[in-house]
Structure formats: C-alpha cells, structure tokens
LOFI-176067 format. One record per residue (C-alpha): residue in one letter; chain; x negated, y, z negated; residue number from 1. Coordinates in nm, 4 decimals. Layout:
BEGIN
code  unit  X  Y  Z  pos
a  A  X  Y  Z  NUM
...
//
This chain:
BEGIN
code  unit  X  Y  Z  pos
m  A  3.8662  -5.5366  -7.0389  1
t  A  3.8989  -5.9028  -7.0940  2
s  A  3.6595  -6.0145  -6.8020  3
a  A  3.3766  -5.8638  -6.5960  4
t  A  3.5831  -5.9332  -6.2837  5
l  A  3.8870  -5.7201  -6.4110  6
r  A  3.6527  -5.4431  -6.5217  7
e  A  3.4792  -5.4311  -6.1734  8
q  A  3.8210  -5.4317  -6.0077  9
a  A  3.9410  -5.1472  -6.2136  10
f  A  3.6491  -4.9268  -6.2283  11
y  A  3.4471  -4.9773  -5.8966  12
a  A  3.5318  -4.9424  -5.5282  13
g  A  3.3447  -4.8629  -5.2055  14
a  A  2.9582  -4.8194  -5.2235  15
y  A  2.7977  -4.9081  -5.5603  16
d  A  2.5209  -5.1152  -5.6739  17
k  A  2.6687  -5.4560  -5.7360  18
g  A  2.4266  -5.5168  -6.0315  19
i  A  2.5758  -5.2390  -6.2280  20
p  A  2.9243  -5.3799  -6.3191  21
p  A  2.7880  -5.6804  -6.5114  22
v  A  2.5737  -5.4503  -6.7177  23
d  A  2.8587  -5.2101  -6.7680  24
f  A  3.0733  -5.4945  -6.8975  25
a  A  2.8053  -5.6365  -7.1195  26
y  A  2.7730  -5.2896  -7.2840  27
e  A  3.1240  -5.1586  -7.2708  28
d  A  3.2049  -4.9288  -7.5598  29
i  A  3.5063  -4.7804  -7.7340  30
m  A  3.7034  -4.5037  -7.5839  31
t  A  3.7253  -4.1649  -7.7462  32
t  A  4.0434  -3.9740  -7.8119  33
g  A  3.9372  -3.7017  -7.5686  34
e  A  3.8705  -3.9602  -7.2962  35
m  A  4.2128  -4.1214  -7.3755  36
g  A  4.3653  -3.7763  -7.3212  37
s  A  4.2682  -3.7797  -6.9646  38
f  A  4.5129  -4.0588  -6.8950  39
p  A  4.8446  -3.8710  -6.8361  40
w  A  5.0625  -4.1815  -6.8869  41
m  A  4.8975  -4.2396  -7.2289  42
s  A  4.8928  -3.8851  -7.3712  43
q  A  5.1257  -3.6036  -7.4659  44
p  A  5.1247  -3.2582  -7.2803  45
a  A  4.9033  -2.9996  -7.4338  46
p  A  5.1169  -2.6900  -7.4092  47
g  A  4.8721  -2.4758  -7.6229  48
y  A  4.5763  -2.5050  -7.3649  49
a  A  4.5595  -2.1986  -7.1617  50
g  A  4.2152  -2.2263  -7.0101  51
d  A  4.0828  -2.3334  -6.6522  52
i  A  4.1327  -2.6935  -6.5503  53
f  A  3.9124  -2.9007  -6.3207  54
v  A  4.0097  -3.2597  -6.2321  55
i  A  3.8012  -3.4935  -6.0148  56
s  A  3.8477  -3.8570  -5.9074  57
g  A  3.7251  -4.0950  -5.6470  58
d  A  3.9640  -4.1776  -5.3605  59
g  A  3.9425  -4.5437  -5.4577  60
d  A  4.0001  -4.4957  -5.8242  61
a  A  4.2375  -4.7847  -5.9207  62
l  A  4.3267  -4.6214  -6.2544  63
f  A  4.4395  -4.2943  -6.1278  64
c  A  4.5688  -4.3696  -5.7752  65
p  A  4.6758  -4.7409  -5.7812  66
q  A  4.9720  -4.7243  -5.5447  67
e  A  4.8581  -4.4231  -5.3400  68
p  A  4.6723  -4.4233  -5.0080  69
a  A  4.3039  -4.3248  -5.0413  70
g  A  4.2456  -3.9482  -5.0296  71
t  A  4.5877  -3.7929  -5.0058  72
g  A  4.7452  -4.0051  -5.2834  73
c  A  4.4560  -3.9231  -5.5192  74
d  A  4.5022  -3.5597  -5.4414  75
q  A  4.8699  -3.5761  -5.5307  76
a  A  4.7743  -3.7810  -5.8499  77
l  A  4.5361  -3.5130  -5.9563  78
e  A  4.7762  -3.2343  -5.8764  79
r  A  5.0278  -3.3949  -6.1261  80
t  A  4.7671  -3.3296  -6.3983  81
r  A  4.9032  -2.9751  -6.4109  82
d  A  5.2170  -3.1070  -6.5933  83
m  A  4.9931  -3.2041  -6.8825  84
f  A  4.9149  -2.8376  -6.9421  85
p  A  5.2426  -2.6429  -6.9099  86
g  A  5.1049  -2.3407  -7.0863  87
h  A  4.7840  -2.2884  -6.8969  88
t  A  4.7246  -1.9482  -6.7402  89
g  A  4.3680  -2.0144  -6.6127  90
g  A  4.2669  -2.1562  -6.2798  91
f  A  4.3406  -2.5096  -6.1572  92
a  A  4.1142  -2.6973  -5.9185  93
k  A  4.0839  -3.0520  -5.8085  94
y  A  3.8277  -3.2541  -5.6074  95
v  A  3.8561  -3.6057  -5.4533  96
v  A  3.5200  -3.7836  -5.3842  97
g  A  3.5606  -3.9724  -5.0636  98
g  A  3.4035  -4.2998  -4.9469  99
k  A  3.6526  -4.5216  -5.1443  100
t  A  3.4645  -4.4147  -5.4619  101
g  A  3.6043  -4.5866  -5.7745  102
h  A  3.6729  -4.4625  -6.1302  103
c  A  3.3170  -4.4734  -6.2559  104
l  A  3.1930  -4.1763  -6.0594  105
g  A  2.8418  -4.1624  -6.1994  106
v  A  2.7429  -4.5044  -6.0744  107
h  A  2.8809  -4.4945  -5.7266  108
e  A  2.6587  -4.3970  -5.4298  109
r  A  2.8444  -4.0659  -5.3963  110
a  A  2.7753  -3.9646  -5.7594  111
g  A  2.5708  -3.6570  -5.6329  112
e  A  2.8741  -3.5359  -5.4569  113
a  A  3.0800  -3.5560  -5.7784  114
v  A  2.8112  -3.3825  -5.9845  115
k  A  2.7727  -3.1011  -5.7249  116
a  A  3.1570  -3.0482  -5.7095  117
v  A  3.1498  -3.0084  -6.0930  118
h  A  2.8544  -2.7747  -6.0898  119
t  A  2.9944  -2.5612  -5.8136  120
w  A  3.3119  -2.5267  -6.0098  121
l  A  3.1249  -2.4411  -6.3359  122
e  A  2.9156  -2.1916  -6.1468  123
g  A  3.2329  -2.0116  -6.0388  124
r  A  3.3555  -1.9585  -6.3921  125
//
C-alpha cells in the first residue's frame, strides 16, 4: 500500500485497536504466491485440487466484499470461491465473522471467533 491510511481502509473495519494499523504499515512485508492465490480475481482455477475447502472472511472485509452489504454479501463472495476449485470432491465450508470485521482477522476484536471457527472445522476433519 502507498499510505498508512489506504492500508487501514483496505484491511481494517469495525472493532480493532487503532494502534495496530500504523505498526502494520511500518512493517508490511511481501506477499507469498500462496497468499496471492487466495484472491480469486488474481489467480487461475486449481482444477487438480480435490480436497476439503474452508474459507473465512470478516463481514467488513473491503478486499473480498467491497460492493456487497455486510454479512450476506460476504457469504456470497465466499461461496464463489468454489469456482476456483472445479475438481474438488471434498467438503466445502465457509464462515463470515460478524461485527464489521475487516480483512486482517487476527487483529480485530473478534479474532477469537475466527480462530474458533477454523479450529472447529479442522476438528471435524
């Protein structure tokens, strides 16, 4: 991101510690290929993947749900992730963290809800 303000607008929403975004911007890092693959509009479908899929997002995530109303729009955006894995035969699950939670799930006040959702899904495997 070119400024701390733009980064905060893109990655944060709802309830979060306002001291985190400036530190996040100061120490921002590179993006991995695997991380880039999580952006459907930037990647190609993975028809060879056949395993289980779990996708999670905050209902205020400006990167994944920019034009959609909170909650239901993000649910629809996550549902579209299926299209990236046309050959998958495993299960598909999605979870939307409420409270106008933004893209950086781990630093929002509802981070525990996100972690619990992931662990619950993993325990069911």
